[in-house]
mmCIF file as Biopython writes it, N, C-alpha, C and O atoms, coordinates in Angstrom:
data_model
#
loop_
_atom_site.group_PDB
_atom_site.id
_atom_site.type_symbol
_atom_site.label_atom_id
_atom_site.label_alt_id
_atom_site.label_comp_id
_atom_site.label_asym_id
_atom_site.label_entity_id
_atom_site.label_seq_id
_atom_site.pdbx_PDB_ins_code
_atom_site.Cartn_x
_atom_site.Cartn_y
_atom_site.Cartn_z
_atom_site.occupancy
_atom_site.B_iso_or_equiv
_atom_site.auth_seq_id
_atom_site.auth_asym_id
_atom_site.pdbx_PDB_model_num
ATOM 1   N N  . UNK A ? 1  ? -29.393 -20.646 -1.996 1.0 0.0 1  A 1 
ATOM 2   C CA . UNK A ? 1  ? -28.588 -20.764 -0.791 1.0 0.0 1  A 1 
ATOM 3   C C  . UNK A ? 1  ? -29.257 -19.939 0.307  1.0 0.0 1  A 1 
ATOM 4   O O  . UNK A ? 1  ? -29.840 -18.885 0.052  1.0 0.0 1  A 1 
ATOM 5   N N  . UNK A ? 2  ? -29.158 -20.438 1.510  1.0 0.0 2  A 1 
ATOM 6   C CA . UNK A ? 2  ? -29.710 -19.746 2.659  1.0 0.0 2  A 1 
ATOM 7   C C  . UNK A ? 2  ? -29.027 -18.382 2.822  1.0 0.0 2  A 1 
ATOM 8   O O  . UNK A ? 2  ? -27.806 -18.275 2.708  1.0 0.0 2  A 1 
ATOM 9   N N  . UNK A ? 3  ? -29.816 -17.359 3.086  1.0 0.0 3  A 1 
ATOM 10  C CA . UNK A ? 3  ? -29.291 -15.982 3.182  1.0 0.0 3  A 1 
ATOM 11  C C  . UNK A ? 3  ? -28.262 -15.832 4.306  1.0 0.0 3  A 1 
ATOM 12  O O  . UNK A ? 3  ? -27.278 -15.109 4.148  1.0 0.0 3  A 1 
ATOM 13  N N  . UNK A ? 4  ? -28.478 -16.505 5.432  1.0 0.0 4  A 1 
ATOM 14  C CA . UNK A ? 4  ? -27.543 -16.418 6.558  1.0 0.0 4  A 1 
ATOM 15  C C  . UNK A ? 4  ? -26.205 -17.070 6.198  1.0 0.0 4  A 1 
ATOM 16  O O  . UNK A ? 4  ? -25.145 -16.561 6.562  1.0 0.0 4  A 1 
ATOM 17  N N  . UNK A ? 5  ? -26.259 -18.184 5.490  1.0 0.0 5  A 1 
ATOM 18  C CA . UNK A ? 5  ? -25.027 -18.852 5.069  1.0 0.0 5  A 1 
ATOM 19  C C  . UNK A ? 5  ? -24.283 -17.980 4.068  1.0 0.0 5  A 1 
ATOM 20  O O  . UNK A ? 5  ? -23.061 -17.850 4.140  1.0 0.0 5  A 1 
ATOM 21  N N  . UNK A ? 6  ? -25.006 -17.392 3.147  1.0 0.0 6  A 1 
ATOM 22  C CA . UNK A ? 6  ? -24.387 -16.512 2.153  1.0 0.0 6  A 1 
ATOM 23  C C  . UNK A ? 6  ? -23.715 -15.316 2.816  1.0 0.0 6  A 1 
ATOM 24  O O  . UNK A ? 6  ? -22.606 -14.934 2.442  1.0 0.0 6  A 1 
ATOM 25  N N  . UNK A ? 7  ? -24.384 -14.732 3.792  1.0 0.0 7  A 1 
ATOM 26  C CA . UNK A ? 7  ? -23.808 -13.595 4.521  1.0 0.0 7  A 1 
ATOM 27  C C  . UNK A ? 7  ? -22.566 -14.026 5.297  1.0 0.0 7  A 1 
ATOM 28  O O  . UNK A ? 7  ? -21.572 -13.301 5.329  1.0 0.0 7  A 1 
ATOM 29  N N  . UNK A ? 8  ? -22.617 -15.192 5.918  1.0 0.0 8  A 1 
ATOM 30  C CA . UNK A ? 8  ? -21.456 -15.695 6.661  1.0 0.0 8  A 1 
ATOM 31  C C  . UNK A ? 8  ? -20.265 -15.948 5.751  1.0 0.0 8  A 1 
ATOM 32  O O  . UNK A ? 8  ? -19.134 -15.604 6.094  1.0 0.0 8  A 1 
ATOM 33  N N  . UNK A ? 9  ? -20.513 -16.546 4.597  1.0 0.0 9  A 1 
ATOM 34  C CA . UNK A ? 9  ? -19.431 -16.813 3.647  1.0 0.0 9  A 1 
ATOM 35  C C  . UNK A ? 9  ? -18.834 -15.506 3.145  1.0 0.0 9  A 1 
ATOM 36  O O  . UNK A ? 9  ? -17.613 -15.380 3.051  1.0 0.0 9  A 1 
ATOM 37  N N  . UNK A ? 10 ? -19.667 -14.549 2.829  1.0 0.0 10 A 1 
ATOM 38  C CA . UNK A ? 10 ? -19.190 -13.256 2.357  1.0 0.0 10 A 1 
ATOM 39  C C  . UNK A ? 10 ? -18.362 -12.546 3.434  1.0 0.0 10 A 1 
ATOM 40  O O  . UNK A ? 10 ? -17.335 -11.940 3.130  1.0 0.0 10 A 1 
ATOM 41  N N  . UNK A ? 11 ? -18.804 -12.622 4.673  1.0 0.0 11 A 1 
ATOM 42  C CA . UNK A ? 11 ? -18.068 -12.002 5.776  1.0 0.0 11 A 1 
ATOM 43  C C  . UNK A ? 11 ? -16.702 -12.661 5.959  1.0 0.0 11 A 1 
ATOM 44  O O  . UNK A ? 11 ? -15.695 -11.971 6.116  1.0 0.0 11 A 1 
ATOM 45  N N  . UNK A ? 12 ? -16.667 -13.976 5.940  1.0 0.0 12 A 1 
ATOM 46  C CA . UNK A ? 12 ? -15.393 -14.681 6.106  1.0 0.0 12 A 1 
ATOM 47  C C  . UNK A ? 12 ? -14.452 -14.423 4.933  1.0 0.0 12 A 1 
ATOM 48  O O  . UNK A ? 12 ? -13.251 -14.245 5.132  1.0 0.0 12 A 1 
ATOM 49  N N  . UNK A ? 13 ? -14.982 -14.404 3.729  1.0 0.0 13 A 1 
ATOM 50  C CA . UNK A ? 13 ? -14.147 -14.112 2.558  1.0 0.0 13 A 1 
ATOM 51  C C  . UNK A ? 13 ? -13.598 -12.687 2.617  1.0 0.0 13 A 1 
ATOM 52  O O  . UNK A ? 13 ? -12.447 -12.449 2.251  1.0 0.0 13 A 1 
ATOM 53  N N  . UNK A ? 14 ? -14.404 -11.758 3.068  1.0 0.0 14 A 1 
ATOM 54  C CA . UNK A ? 14 ? -13.951 -10.368 3.184  1.0 0.0 14 A 1 
ATOM 55  C C  . UNK A ? 14 ? -12.824 -10.244 4.200  1.0 0.0 14 A 1 
ATOM 56  O O  . UNK A ? 14 ? -11.844 -9.539  3.959  1.0 0.0 14 A 1 
ATOM 57  N N  . UNK A ? 15 ? -12.959 -10.924 5.332  1.0 0.0 15 A 1 
ATOM 58  C CA . UNK A ? 15 ? -11.891 -10.915 6.334  1.0 0.0 15 A 1 
ATOM 59  C C  . UNK A ? 15 ? -10.638 -11.567 5.773  1.0 0.0 15 A 1 
ATOM 60  O O  . UNK A ? 15 ? -9.531  -11.065 5.966  1.0 0.0 15 A 1 
ATOM 61  N N  . UNK A ? 16 ? -10.810 -12.672 5.088  1.0 0.0 16 A 1 
ATOM 62  C CA . UNK A ? 16 ? -9.684  -13.392 4.484  1.0 0.0 16 A 1 
ATOM 63  C C  . UNK A ? 16 ? -8.960  -12.509 3.459  1.0 0.0 16 A 1 
ATOM 64  O O  . UNK A ? 16 ? -7.740  -12.597 3.317  1.0 0.0 16 A 1 
ATOM 65  N N  . UNK A ? 17 ? -9.698  -11.673 2.758  1.0 0.0 17 A 1 
ATOM 66  C CA . UNK A ? 17 ? -9.101  -10.772 1.776  1.0 0.0 17 A 1 
ATOM 67  C C  . UNK A ? 17 ? -8.455  -9.558  2.439  1.0 0.0 17 A 1 
ATOM 68  O O  . UNK A ? 17 ? -7.445  -9.051  1.952  1.0 0.0 17 A 1 
ATOM 69  N N  . UNK A ? 18 ? -9.023  -9.095  3.532  1.0 0.0 18 A 1 
ATOM 70  C CA . UNK A ? 18 ? -8.538  -7.873  4.180  1.0 0.0 18 A 1 
ATOM 71  C C  . UNK A ? 18 ? -7.157  -8.060  4.813  1.0 0.0 18 A 1 
ATOM 72  O O  . UNK A ? 18 ? -6.328  -7.151  4.760  1.0 0.0 18 A 1 
ATOM 73  N N  . UNK A ? 19 ? -6.906  -9.204  5.400  1.0 0.0 19 A 1 
ATOM 74  C CA . UNK A ? 19 ? -5.621  -9.390  6.092  1.0 0.0 19 A 1 
ATOM 75  C C  . UNK A ? 19 ? -4.422  -9.227  5.162  1.0 0.0 19 A 1 
ATOM 76  O O  . UNK A ? 19 ? -3.528  -8.443  5.479  1.0 0.0 19 A 1 
ATOM 77  N N  . UNK A ? 20 ? -4.358  -9.939  4.018  1.0 0.0 20 A 1 
ATOM 78  C CA . UNK A ? 20 ? -3.182  -9.744  3.155  1.0 0.0 20 A 1 
ATOM 79  C C  . UNK A ? 20 ? -3.102  -8.348  2.551  1.0 0.0 20 A 1 
ATOM 80  O O  . UNK A ? 20 ? -2.011  -7.863  2.249  1.0 0.0 20 A 1 
ATOM 81  N N  . UNK A ? 21 ? -4.248  -7.701  2.374  1.0 0.0 21 A 1 
ATOM 82  C CA . UNK A ? 21 ? -4.235  -6.361  1.789  1.0 0.0 21 A 1 
ATOM 83  C C  . UNK A ? 21 ? -3.727  -5.308  2.766  1.0 0.0 21 A 1 
ATOM 84  O O  . UNK A ? 21 ? -3.165  -4.294  2.352  1.0 0.0 21 A 1 
ATOM 85  N N  . UNK A ? 22 ? -3.923  -5.543  4.053  1.0 0.0 22 A 1 
ATOM 86  C CA . UNK A ? 22 ? -3.595  -4.518  5.048  1.0 0.0 22 A 1 
ATOM 87  C C  . UNK A ? 22 ? -2.345  -4.821  5.880  1.0 0.0 22 A 1 
ATOM 88  O O  . UNK A ? 22 ? -1.927  -3.979  6.675  1.0 0.0 22 A 1 
ATOM 89  N N  . UNK A ? 23 ? -1.746  -5.987  5.718  1.0 0.0 23 A 1 
ATOM 90  C CA . UNK A ? 23 ? -0.644  -6.337  6.616  1.0 0.0 23 A 1 
ATOM 91  C C  . UNK A ? 23 ? 0.622   -5.516  6.385  1.0 0.0 23 A 1 
ATOM 92  O O  . UNK A ? 23 ? 1.490   -5.493  7.257  1.0 0.0 23 A 1 
ATOM 93  N N  . UNK A ? 24 ? 0.757   -4.852  5.260  1.0 0.0 24 A 1 
ATOM 94  C CA . UNK A ? 24 ? 1.921   -3.985  5.040  1.0 0.0 24 A 1 
ATOM 95  C C  . UNK A ? 24 ? 1.681   -2.551  5.520  1.0 0.0 24 A 1 
ATOM 96  O O  . UNK A ? 24 ? 2.598   -1.731  5.476  1.0 0.0 24 A 1 
ATOM 97  N N  . UNK A ? 25 ? 0.493   -2.243  5.967  1.0 0.0 25 A 1 
ATOM 98  C CA . UNK A ? 25 ? 0.138   -0.873  6.328  1.0 0.0 25 A 1 
ATOM 99  C C  . UNK A ? 25 ? -0.022  -0.649  7.826  1.0 0.0 25 A 1 
ATOM 100 O O  . UNK A ? 25 ? 0.199   0.462   8.308  1.0 0.0 25 A 1 
ATOM 101 N N  . UNK A ? 26 ? -0.405  -1.689  8.574  1.0 0.0 26 A 1 
ATOM 102 C CA . UNK A ? 26 ? -0.675  -1.541  10.001 1.0 0.0 26 A 1 
ATOM 103 C C  . UNK A ? 26 ? 0.164   -2.537  10.791 1.0 0.0 26 A 1 
ATOM 104 O O  . UNK A ? 26 ? 0.246   -3.707  10.417 1.0 0.0 26 A 1 
ATOM 105 N N  . UNK A ? 27 ? 0.791   -2.089  11.879 1.0 0.0 27 A 1 
ATOM 106 C CA . UNK A ? 27 ? 1.611   -3.003  12.679 1.0 0.0 27 A 1 
ATOM 107 C C  . UNK A ? 27 ? 0.749   -4.043  13.404 1.0 0.0 27 A 1 
ATOM 108 O O  . UNK A ? 27 ? -0.267  -3.711  14.015 1.0 0.0 27 A 1 
ATOM 109 N N  . UNK A ? 28 ? 1.175   -5.291  13.323 1.0 0.0 28 A 1 
ATOM 110 C CA . UNK A ? 28 ? 0.453   -6.391  13.966 1.0 0.0 28 A 1 
ATOM 111 C C  . UNK A ? 28 ? 1.400   -7.157  14.891 1.0 0.0 28 A 1 
ATOM 112 O O  . UNK A ? 28 ? 1.569   -8.370  14.765 1.0 0.0 28 A 1 
ATOM 113 N N  . UNK A ? 29 ? 2.002   -6.436  15.804 1.0 0.0 29 A 1 
ATOM 114 C CA . UNK A ? 29 ? 2.917   -7.010  16.781 1.0 0.0 29 A 1 
ATOM 115 C C  . UNK A ? 29 ? 4.061   -7.753  16.081 1.0 0.0 29 A 1 
ATOM 116 O O  . UNK A ? 29 ? 4.800   -7.149  15.302 1.0 0.0 29 A 1 
ATOM 117 N N  . UNK A ? 30 ? 4.214   -9.041  16.348 1.0 0.0 30 A 1 
ATOM 118 C CA . UNK A ? 30 ? 5.324   -9.795  15.759 1.0 0.0 30 A 1 
ATOM 119 C C  . UNK A ? 30 ? 4.976   -10.384 14.394 1.0 0.0 30 A 1 
ATOM 120 O O  . UNK A ? 30 ? 5.827   -11.030 13.782 1.0 0.0 30 A 1 
ATOM 121 N N  . UNK A ? 31 ? 3.768   -10.185 13.903 1.0 0.0 31 A 1 
ATOM 122 C CA . UNK A ? 31 ? 3.349   -10.787 12.637 1.0 0.0 31 A 1 
ATOM 123 C C  . UNK A ? 31 ? 3.887   -10.054 11.408 1.0 0.0 31 A 1 
ATOM 124 O O  . UNK A ? 31 ? 3.953   -10.632 10.323 1.0 0.0 31 A 1 
ATOM 125 N N  . UNK A ? 32 ? 4.269   -8.796  11.569 1.0 0.0 32 A 1 
ATOM 126 C CA . UNK A ? 32 ? 4.806   -8.053  10.428 1.0 0.0 32 A 1 
ATOM 127 C C  . UNK A ? 32 ? 5.742   -6.946  10.913 1.0 0.0 32 A 1 
ATOM 128 O O  . UNK A ? 32 ? 5.798   -6.640  12.104 1.0 0.0 32 A 1 
ATOM 129 N N  . UNK A ? 33 ? 6.465   -6.361  9.981  1.0 0.0 33 A 1 
ATOM 130 C CA . UNK A ? 33 ? 7.385   -5.268  10.280 1.0 0.0 33 A 1 
ATOM 131 C C  . UNK A ? 33 ? 7.116   -4.147  9.278  1.0 0.0 33 A 1 
ATOM 132 O O  . UNK A ? 33 ? 7.695   -4.119  8.192  1.0 0.0 33 A 1 
ATOM 133 N N  . UNK A ? 34 ? 6.243   -3.237  9.650  1.0 0.0 34 A 1 
ATOM 134 C CA . UNK A ? 34 ? 5.812   -2.164  8.756  1.0 0.0 34 A 1 
ATOM 135 C C  . UNK A ? 34 ? 6.980   -1.244  8.403  1.0 0.0 34 A 1 
ATOM 136 O O  . UNK A ? 34 ? 7.089   -0.790  7.264  1.0 0.0 34 A 1 
ATOM 137 N N  . UNK A ? 35 ? 7.840   -0.971  9.359  1.0 0.0 35 A 1 
ATOM 138 C CA . UNK A ? 35 ? 8.974   -0.088  9.100  1.0 0.0 35 A 1 
ATOM 139 C C  . UNK A ? 35 ? 9.912   -0.680  8.055  1.0 0.0 35 A 1 
ATOM 140 O O  . UNK A ? 35 ? 10.441  0.051   7.218  1.0 0.0 35 A 1 
ATOM 141 N N  . UNK A ? 36 ? 10.123  -1.975  8.090  1.0 0.0 36 A 1 
ATOM 142 C CA . UNK A ? 36 ? 10.979  -2.620  7.095  1.0 0.0 36 A 1 
ATOM 143 C C  . UNK A ? 36 ? 10.361  -2.539  5.702  1.0 0.0 36 A 1 
ATOM 144 O O  . UNK A ? 36 ? 11.072  -2.339  4.716  1.0 0.0 36 A 1 
ATOM 145 N N  . UNK A ? 37 ? 9.057   -2.691  5.620  1.0 0.0 37 A 1 
ATOM 146 C CA . UNK A ? 37 ? 8.380   -2.583  4.325  1.0 0.0 37 A 1 
ATOM 147 C C  . UNK A ? 37 ? 8.524   -1.167  3.777  1.0 0.0 37 A 1 
ATOM 148 O O  . UNK A ? 37 ? 8.745   -0.978  2.581  1.0 0.0 37 A 1 
ATOM 149 N N  . UNK A ? 38 ? 8.400   -0.176  4.652  1.0 0.0 38 A 1 
ATOM 150 C CA . UNK A ? 38 ? 8.525   1.217   4.216  1.0 0.0 38 A 1 
ATOM 151 C C  . UNK A ? 38 ? 9.930   1.550   3.731  1.0 0.0 38 A 1 
ATOM 152 O O  . UNK A ? 38 ? 10.092  2.376   2.833  1.0 0.0 38 A 1 
ATOM 153 N N  . UNK A ? 39 ? 10.940  0.925   4.310  1.0 0.0 39 A 1 
ATOM 154 C CA . UNK A ? 39 ? 12.303  1.202   3.860  1.0 0.0 39 A 1 
ATOM 155 C C  . UNK A ? 39 ? 12.607  0.519   2.527  1.0 0.0 39 A 1 
ATOM 156 O O  . UNK A ? 39 ? 13.424  1.014   1.751  1.0 0.0 39 A 1 
ATOM 157 N N  . UNK A ? 40 ? 11.964  -0.603  2.260  1.0 0.0 40 A 1 
ATOM 158 C CA . UNK A ? 40 ? 12.226  -1.349  1.028  1.0 0.0 40 A 1 
ATOM 159 C C  . UNK A ? 40 ? 11.385  -0.830  -0.138 1.0 0.0 40 A 1 
ATOM 160 O O  . UNK A ? 40 ? 11.896  -0.646  -1.242 1.0 0.0 40 A 1 
ATOM 161 N N  . UNK A ? 41 ? 10.096  -0.596  0.108  1.0 0.0 41 A 1 
ATOM 162 C CA . UNK A ? 41 ? 9.177   -0.169  -0.954 1.0 0.0 41 A 1 
ATOM 163 C C  . UNK A ? 41 ? 8.622   1.221   -0.669 1.0 0.0 41 A 1 
ATOM 164 O O  . UNK A ? 41 ? 8.201   1.516   0.449  1.0 0.0 41 A 1 
ATOM 165 N N  . UNK A ? 42 ? 8.626   2.066   -1.691 1.0 0.0 42 A 1 
ATOM 166 C CA . UNK A ? 42 ? 8.070   3.403   -1.536 1.0 0.0 42 A 1 
ATOM 167 C C  . UNK A ? 42 ? 6.542   3.346   -1.610 1.0 0.0 42 A 1 
ATOM 168 O O  . UNK A ? 42 ? 5.958   2.339   -2.010 1.0 0.0 42 A 1 
ATOM 169 N N  . UNK A ? 43 ? 5.927   4.432   -1.221 1.0 0.0 43 A 1 
ATOM 170 C CA . UNK A ? 43 ? 4.465   4.529   -1.285 1.0 0.0 43 A 1 
ATOM 171 C C  . UNK A ? 43 ? 3.985   4.402   -2.726 1.0 0.0 43 A 1 
ATOM 172 O O  . UNK A ? 43 ? 2.939   3.804   -2.979 1.0 0.0 43 A 1 
ATOM 173 N N  . UNK A ? 44 ? 4.735   4.957   -3.665 1.0 0.0 44 A 1 
ATOM 174 C CA . UNK A ? 44 ? 4.364   4.868   -5.088 1.0 0.0 44 A 1 
ATOM 175 C C  . UNK A ? 44 ? 4.363   3.432   -5.590 1.0 0.0 44 A 1 
ATOM 176 O O  . UNK A ? 44 ? 3.645   3.105   -6.535 1.0 0.0 44 A 1 
ATOM 177 N N  . UNK A ? 45 ? 5.146   2.590   -4.978 1.0 0.0 45 A 1 
ATOM 178 C CA . UNK A ? 45 ? 5.176   1.188   -5.382 1.0 0.0 45 A 1 
ATOM 179 C C  . UNK A ? 45 ? 4.099   0.371   -4.658 1.0 0.0 45 A 1 
ATOM 180 O O  . UNK A ? 45 ? 3.505   -0.536  -5.242 1.0 0.0 45 A 1 
ATOM 181 N N  . UNK A ? 46 ? 3.854   0.697   -3.388 1.0 0.0 46 A 1 
ATOM 182 C CA . UNK A ? 46 ? 2.897   -0.083  -2.600 1.0 0.0 46 A 1 
ATOM 183 C C  . UNK A ? 46 ? 1.451   0.151   -3.013 1.0 0.0 46 A 1 
ATOM 184 O O  . UNK A ? 46 ? 0.647   -0.779  -2.956 1.0 0.0 46 A 1 
ATOM 185 N N  . UNK A ? 47 ? 1.101   1.350   -3.422 1.0 0.0 47 A 1 
ATOM 186 C CA . UNK A ? 47 ? -0.298  1.650   -3.760 1.0 0.0 47 A 1 
ATOM 187 C C  . UNK A ? 47 ? -0.773  0.846   -4.976 1.0 0.0 47 A 1 
ATOM 188 O O  . UNK A ? 47 ? -1.829  0.220   -4.886 1.0 0.0 47 A 1 
ATOM 189 N N  . UNK A ? 48 ? -0.063  0.828   -6.101 1.0 0.0 48 A 1 
ATOM 190 C CA . UNK A ? 48 ? -0.546  0.000   -7.224 1.0 0.0 48 A 1 
ATOM 191 C C  . UNK A ? 48 ? -0.601  -1.491  -6.888 1.0 0.0 48 A 1 
ATOM 192 O O  . UNK A ? 48 ? -1.493  -2.202  -7.351 1.0 0.0 48 A 1 
ATOM 193 N N  . UNK A ? 49 ? 0.348   -1.958  -6.090 1.0 0.0 49 A 1 
ATOM 194 C CA . UNK A ? 49 ? 0.345   -3.369  -5.711 1.0 0.0 49 A 1 
ATOM 195 C C  . UNK A ? 49 ? -0.899  -3.694  -4.900 1.0 0.0 49 A 1 
ATOM 196 O O  . UNK A ? 49 ? -1.533  -4.725  -5.123 1.0 0.0 49 A 1 
ATOM 197 N N  . UNK A ? 50 ? -1.251  -2.827  -3.967 1.0 0.0 50 A 1 
ATOM 198 C CA . UNK A ? 50 ? -2.429  -3.077  -3.135 1.0 0.0 50 A 1 
ATOM 199 C C  . UNK A ? 50 ? -3.711  -2.987  -3.969 1.0 0.0 50 A 1 
ATOM 200 O O  . UNK A ? 50 ? -4.663  -3.722  -3.710 1.0 0.0 50 A 1 
ATOM 201 N N  . UNK A ? 51 ? -3.747  -2.103  -4.957 1.0 0.0 51 A 1 
ATOM 202 C CA . UNK A ? 51 ? -4.933  -1.990  -5.807 1.0 0.0 51 A 1 
ATOM 203 C C  . UNK A ? 51 ? -5.127  -3.228  -6.682 1.0 0.0 51 A 1 
ATOM 204 O O  . UNK A ? 51 ? -6.252  -3.701  -6.848 1.0 0.0 51 A 1 
ATOM 205 N N  . UNK A ? 52 ? -4.052  -3.747  -7.234 1.0 0.0 52 A 1 
ATOM 206 C CA . UNK A ? 52 ? -4.158  -4.967  -8.045 1.0 0.0 52 A 1 
ATOM 207 C C  . UNK A ? 52 ? -4.576  -6.145  -7.165 1.0 0.0 52 A 1 
ATOM 208 O O  . UNK A ? 52 ? -5.419  -6.949  -7.562 1.0 0.0 52 A 1 
ATOM 209 N N  . UNK A ? 53 ? -3.996  -6.247  -5.987 1.0 0.0 53 A 1 
ATOM 210 C CA . UNK A ? 53 ? -4.369  -7.328  -5.076 1.0 0.0 53 A 1 
ATOM 211 C C  . UNK A ? 53 ? -5.828  -7.200  -4.647 1.0 0.0 53 A 1 
ATOM 212 O O  . UNK A ? 53 ? -6.538  -8.202  -4.561 1.0 0.0 53 A 1 
ATOM 213 N N  . UNK A ? 54 ? -6.280  -5.979  -4.379 1.0 0.0 54 A 1 
ATOM 214 C CA . UNK A ? 54 ? -7.674  -5.764  -3.982 1.0 0.0 54 A 1 
ATOM 215 C C  . UNK A ? 54 ? -8.623  -6.132  -5.110 1.0 0.0 54 A 1 
ATOM 216 O O  . UNK A ? 54 ? -9.694  -6.688  -4.867 1.0 0.0 54 A 1 
ATOM 217 N N  . UNK A ? 55 ? -8.243  -5.829  -6.321 1.0 0.0 55 A 1 
ATOM 218 C CA . UNK A ? 55 ? -9.088  -6.160  -7.467 1.0 0.0 55 A 1 
ATOM 219 C C  . UNK A ? 55 ? -9.237  -7.667  -7.618 1.0 0.0 55 A 1 
ATOM 220 O O  . UNK A ? 55 ? -10.310 -8.154  -7.971 1.0 0.0 55 A 1 
ATOM 221 N N  . UNK A ? 56 ? -8.164  -8.407  -7.353 1.0 0.0 56 A 1 
ATOM 222 C CA . UNK A ? 56 ? -8.240  -9.862  -7.473 1.0 0.0 56 A 1 
ATOM 223 C C  . UNK A ? 56 ? -9.185  -10.474 -6.442 1.0 0.0 56 A 1 
ATOM 224 O O  . UNK A ? 56 ? -9.735  -11.550 -6.675 1.0 0.0 56 A 1 
ATOM 225 N N  . UNK A ? 57 ? -9.378  -9.809  -5.317 1.0 0.0 57 A 1 
ATOM 226 C CA . UNK A ? 57 ? -10.346 -10.283 -4.325 1.0 0.0 57 A 1 
ATOM 227 C C  . UNK A ? 57 ? -11.738 -9.712  -4.587 1.0 0.0 57 A 1 
ATOM 228 O O  . UNK A ? 57 ? -12.739 -10.398 -4.382 1.0 0.0 57 A 1 
ATOM 229 N N  . UNK A ? 58 ? -11.803 -8.472  -5.035 1.0 0.0 58 A 1 
ATOM 230 C CA . UNK A ? 58 ? -13.091 -7.786  -5.177 1.0 0.0 58 A 1 
ATOM 231 C C  . UNK A ? 58 ? -13.939 -8.364  -6.312 1.0 0.0 58 A 1 
ATOM 232 O O  . UNK A ? 58 ? -15.162 -8.433  -6.191 1.0 0.0 58 A 1 
ATOM 233 N N  . UNK A ? 59 ? -13.318 -8.771  -7.392 1.0 0.0 59 A 1 
ATOM 234 C CA . UNK A ? 59 ? -14.100 -9.307  -8.514 1.0 0.0 59 A 1 
ATOM 235 C C  . UNK A ? 59 ? -14.884 -10.572 -8.132 1.0 0.0 59 A 1 
ATOM 236 O O  . UNK A ? 59 ? -16.095 -10.609 -8.350 1.0 0.0 59 A 1 
ATOM 237 N N  . UNK A ? 60 ? -14.255 -11.590 -7.581 1.0 0.0 60 A 1 
ATOM 238 C CA . UNK A ? 60 ? -15.043 -12.772 -7.203 1.0 0.0 60 A 1 
ATOM 239 C C  . UNK A ? 60 ? -16.074 -12.500 -6.112 1.0 0.0 60 A 1 
ATOM 240 O O  . UNK A ? 60 ? -17.189 -13.018 -6.167 1.0 0.0 60 A 1 
ATOM 241 N N  . UNK A ? 61 ? -15.705 -11.688 -5.123 1.0 0.0 61 A 1 
ATOM 242 C CA . UNK A ? 61 ? -16.666 -11.367 -4.068 1.0 0.0 61 A 1 
ATOM 243 C C  . UNK A ? 61 ? -17.833 -10.583 -4.635 1.0 0.0 61 A 1 
ATOM 244 O O  . UNK A ? 61 ? -18.976 -10.780 -4.222 1.0 0.0 61 A 1 
ATOM 245 N N  . UNK A ? 62 ? -17.554 -9.698  -5.576 1.0 0.0 62 A 1 
ATOM 246 C CA . UNK A ? 62 ? -18.613 -8.909  -6.211 1.0 0.0 62 A 1 
ATOM 247 C C  . UNK A ? 62 ? -19.555 -9.738  -7.065 1.0 0.0 62 A 1 
ATOM 248 O O  . UNK A ? 62 ? -20.677 -9.315  -7.343 1.0 0.0 62 A 1 
ATOM 249 N N  . UNK A ? 63 ? -19.108 -10.914 -7.483 1.0 0.0 63 A 1 
ATOM 250 C CA . UNK A ? 63 ? -19.950 -11.776 -8.294 1.0 0.0 63 A 1 
ATOM 251 C C  . UNK A ? 63 ? -20.994 -12.537 -7.473 1.0 0.0 63 A 1 
ATOM 252 O O  . UNK A ? 63 ? -21.926 -13.119 -8.029 1.0 0.0 63 A 1 
ATOM 253 N N  . UNK A ? 64 ? -20.832 -12.529 -6.156 1.0 0.0 64 A 1 
ATOM 254 C CA . UNK A ? 64 ? -21.799 -13.260 -5.313 1.0 0.0 64 A 1 
ATOM 255 C C  . UNK A ? 64 ? -23.133 -12.642 -5.371 1.0 0.0 64 A 1 
ATOM 256 O O  . UNK A ? 64 ? -24.065 -13.123 -4.726 1.0 0.0 64 A 1 
#
């Protein structure tokens, strides 16, 4: 595969993975409600969830 295409695919996949992993942590105007997430889920609950989700994205990307 062409190196530029491979780099582009990896960049797009990384962005695609980053949005769902970070949307509970940073306010994105009307797209999410960080304060509501904090009232429902504690930090102890959110950290393992984010790690498992990150692992599900990191393994396939790491195989490239």
